[in-house]
C-alpha positions in Angstrom: 95.2 164.8 73.7 96.4 165.7 70.1 99.9 166.4 69.6 100.6 169.6 67.6 103.8 169.3 65.5 105.2 172.8 64.2 107.1 171.4 60.6 110.1 174.1 60.1 110.9 172.8 56.6 112.6 175.3 55.3 110.8 178.5 56.0 114.2 179.2 58.0 116.0 180.2 54.8 119.0 178.6 56.0 119.1 181.4 58.3 120.3 180.5 61.9 118.8 182.9 63.7 115.3 182.7 61.9 115.4 179.4 63.3 116.3 180.1 66.5 113.7 182.8 66.2 111.2 180.5 64.9 111.3 178.0 68.3 110.8 181.1 69.9 107.3 181.5 68.7 106.5 178.0 67.9 107.0 177.5 71.8 104.7 180.0 72.3 102.1 179.4 69.6 101.6 175.9 71.7 103.1 173.3 69.7 103.9 170.1 71.1 106.7 169.3 69.2 108.9 171.0 66.3 110.3 169.4 63.8 113.6 169.8 61.4 114.7 168.1 57.9 117.9 166.7 56.9 119.2 165.3 53.4 122.7 164.9 52.4 121.9 167.1 49.2 124.9 165.7 47.1 123.6 162.1 47.0 119.9 162.8 47.6 119.6 164.5 44.3 121.3 163.5 40.7 123.9 165.9 39.7 120.9 166.7 36.6 119.0 168.3 39.4 121.6 170.1 41.7 122.6 171.7 37.8 119.5 172.5 37.1 118.7 176.2 36.5 116.9 177.7 39.7 116.5 181.4 40.1 116.6 182.5 43.8 118.7 184.7 45.9 121.2 181.8 47.1 122.6 181.7 42.8 121.3 180.3 39.5 120.8 176.6 40.3 118.7 174.2 42.2 122.1 173.1 43.9 123.1 176.3 45.1 119.2 177.1 46.2 119.0 173.5 47.7 122.3 173.3 49.9 121.8 176.7 51.8 119.3 175.4 53.8 121.2 172.4 55.5 122.6 173.0 58.9 125.6 171.8 60.5 126.3 169.8 63.8 127.3 173.6 65.3 123.9 174.6 63.9 122.1 171.5 65.2 124.0 172.2 68.6 122.4 175.6 69.3 119.3 174.7 67.8 119.2 171.6 70.3 119.6 174.3 72.7 117.3 176.8 71.9 114.3 174.2 71.8 115.6 173.1 75.6 115.8 176.8 76.8 112.1 177.2 75.7 110.5 173.8 77.1 109.7 172.1 73.1 111.1 169.0 72.6 112.0 168.4 68.9 112.8 165.2 65.9 113.5 165.6 62.2 112.7 163.6 58.9 115.7 161.7 58.0 115.6 162.0 53.9 118.9 159.3 53.8 120.8 157.0 55.5 124.0 159.8 56.2 121.4 161.9 57.5 119.8 159.7 59.6 123.2 159.0 61.4 123.5 162.5 61.4 120.3 163.0 63.7 121.2 159.6 66.1 123.6 162.0 67.6 121.3 163.9 69.5 119.0 161.5 71.1 115.8 162.5 69.8 112.6 160.9 70.7 111.0 160.6 67.0 112.2 160.5 63.7 109.7 160.8 60.4 110.0 159.2 57.6 108.1 161.6 54.9 105.5 160.7 51.7 108.4 160.1 49.5 110.0 157.4 51.4 107.5 155.3 52.9 107.7 152.9 50.1 111.4 152.4 49.9 112.6 149.5 51.9 116.2 149.9 52.3 115.7 153.4 54.3 112.6 152.0 56.6 115.5 148.9 57.3 118.2 151.3 58.0 115.7 153.2 60.0 114.3 149.7 61.9 117.8 148.9 62.3 119.7 152.3 64.3 116.9 153.7 65.4 117.0 152.4 69.2 113.4 150.6 70.1 112.6 153.4 73.0 111.8 155.6 70.4 108.7 156.6 67.9 108.7 156.3 64.5 106.3 158.4 62.1 105.8 158.2 58.6 103.8 159.8 56.5 102.2 157.5 53.9 100.7 160.3 51.0 101.0 158.0 47.7 100.8 154.7 49.4 98.1 151.9 49.1 97.1 150.2 52.1 99.2 147.4 51.4 102.4 149.3 50.8 101.5 150.9 54.4 100.6 147.6 55.8 104.6 146.7 54.1 106.0 149.8 56.1 103.8 148.9 59.1 105.5 145.0 59.0 109.6 147.2 58.7 109.4 148.1 62.4 107.9 145.2 64.7 109.6 146.4 67.9 108.3 150.5 67.4 105.3 152.7 68.2 104.3 154.2 65.6 102.3 157.4 63.9 101.1 157.2 60.6 100.2 160.4 59.4 97.9 160.9 56.0 99.2 163.3 54.2 98.5 164.7 50.1 101.8 165.4 48.6 99.8 168.3 47.1 101.0 172.1 47.8 98.5 173.8 48.7 96.0 170.9 48.5 92.1 172.3 47.9 89.2 170.6 49.9 88.1 168.3 47.1 92.0 166.4 47.6 92.2 165.8 50.8 90.9 162.7 51.5 90.3 162.7 54.9 88.2 159.4 54.5 91.6 158.2 54.8 92.4 158.6 58.3 89.0 156.1 59.7 90.6 153.5 57.4 93.8 154.0 59.1 92.8 153.6 62.3 90.3 151.0 61.2 93.1 148.4 59.4 95.9 149.3 61.1 95.8 151.6 64.7 96.3 149.4 68.2 98.3 150.1 71.6 101.2 150.8 69.0 100.2 152.4 65.9 98.5 155.4 66.3 96.8 157.9 63.5 97.7 161.6 62.7 97.4 164.2 59.7 99.7 165.7 58.3 98.4 168.8 56.1 99.3 171.2 53.1 95.9 173.0 53.1 95.8 177.1 53.0 93.8 177.4 56.7 93.0 175.5 59.5 90.0 174.0 59.1 90.5 170.7 57.3 93.1 169.9 60.6 90.6 170.5 62.8 88.5 168.2 60.6 91.2 165.8 60.4 90.9 165.8 64.3 87.2 165.3 64.3 87.6 162.2 62.0 90.2 160.8 64.7 93.6 161.8 64.0 95.5 162.4 67.1 98.7 164.2 66.1 98.6 167.3 63.6 101.7 168.5 62.0 101.3 172.0 60.0 104.0 173.7 58.0 105.4 176.9 60.4 107.1 180.0 59.5 107.3 183.6 60.6 105.8 185.2 57.8 104.3 183.9 54.2 106.0 186.8 52.8 108.3 184.5 51.6 110.1 182.9 48.3 110.6 179.6 49.9 108.8 176.4 48.4 105.4 175.6 49.9 105.1 178.6 51.4 101.3 178.9 50.6 100.4 176.4 53.0 102.1 177.2 56.1 100.5 178.8 58.8 102.1 182.4 60.7 102.1 182.3 64.4 99.1 183.3 65.4 97.1 181.3 62.9 99.3 178.2 64.6 98.2 179.3 68.1 94.5 179.7 66.4 94.8 176.6 65.9 95.8 174.8 69.2 93.3 176.7 70.9 89.9 176.1 68.4 91.1 172.5 68.8 89.8 172.5 72.5 86.3 172.9 71.8 84.6 170.3 70.7 82.1 172.4 69.2 84.8 174.3 66.8 86.3 170.7 65.4 82.4 169.7 64.3 82.1 173.5 63.3 85.4 172.3 61.3 84.1 169.1 59.7 80.6 170.8 58.9 82.0 173.2 56.8 84.1 171.5 54.5 82.2 169.1 51.7 81.7 165.5 51.7 84.0 165.7 48.7 87.0 166.2 51.3 86.4 163.3 53.7 86.6 160.9 50.5 88.6 157.8 51.0 91.2 156.8 48.4 94.6 155.2 49.0 97.4 155.3 46.3 99.2 158.0 44.5 97.1 160.7 42.3 98.6 162.3 39.1 99.3 165.5 41.2 100.6 163.6 44.2 102.9 162.2 41.0 104.8 165.1 40.1 106.2 165.8 43.9 106.6 161.7 44.9 108.2 160.6 42.1 109.2 162.9 39.1 111.7 165.2 41.0 114.8 163.6 39.6 116.5 162.0 43.1 120.0 160.3 43.2 119.4 157.1 41.9 119.9 154.6 45.1 116.8 156.5 46.1 115.1 155.1 43.1 115.6 151.9 42.2 112.3 149.9 41.6 113.9 147.0 43.6 114.4 148.7 46.6 111.0 150.2 47.0 107.6 148.2 48.1 105.9 147.3 45.1 101.8 147.1 44.6 99.9 144.6 45.6 97.6 143.1 43.1 94.4 145.5 43.8 95.9 148.3 44.5 95.6 150.4 41.4 92.2 149.9 41.3 92.1 150.7 45.5 93.9 154.0 44.6 91.7 155.1 42.1 88.9 154.9 44.0 87.2 158.1 44.5 89.5 160.0 42.1 
């Protein structure tokens, strides 16, 4: 059975009432789990990034915009209680060490590492050393080579792992989906301990169904109440009826096969490593220095560059 994750990202707009309504609608849409995000804004981003111009309803700088999306402990307690009341579990992407320790207070069943941190040895080791071994680790591996995926896995010898194929392009057009990576991840790494899924950033639900057709057993999609919003990456978010449609369609083998057939073959190419488009999101953002120092990251292995370029 497919695990469906409703990724709330910043679509709650920093408003607790919107967040709680999202819980209700996601649970009603049939999600298996809800996923939040947490980062320590003041240390995650450089001062230059925080002070850069960014026009939003919350101010004139990127810092003004980004701070509003972070909830405190009381907010998360209310969110947690609301999830329990509606019979749905939740977990969180921890973007830095302070956020990891913050989330450890909630007894989560899963913890997520984003593609931007999947090569961050220091953060992965902190997750390994602090997350209880009976909890599951979800790692999006967008931008990683197979060698880097292997190194990330080796960091967690005692945890159950989900590896999620992901393309860090928002939205991602069909020709860039690289859904062939799902089969390769399964061939190289799948075991009783390691399972393979898909974190999608496309428009619509066909590629997510196609990901199931080629073997993904977890599907994570951005969830929103409405795409009439100013938040970033809203184009690739599903509204409640669309998310419910994805969950229902996945129950039909014929519908899944149709989705697979509807996509161009280029969508199923296999290519690991970081595309030029992904570099603008995964590398070229200005983060706090401790998150981008090369010694803390898994290096590319000989031959990785060629592997990443295949089919590009």
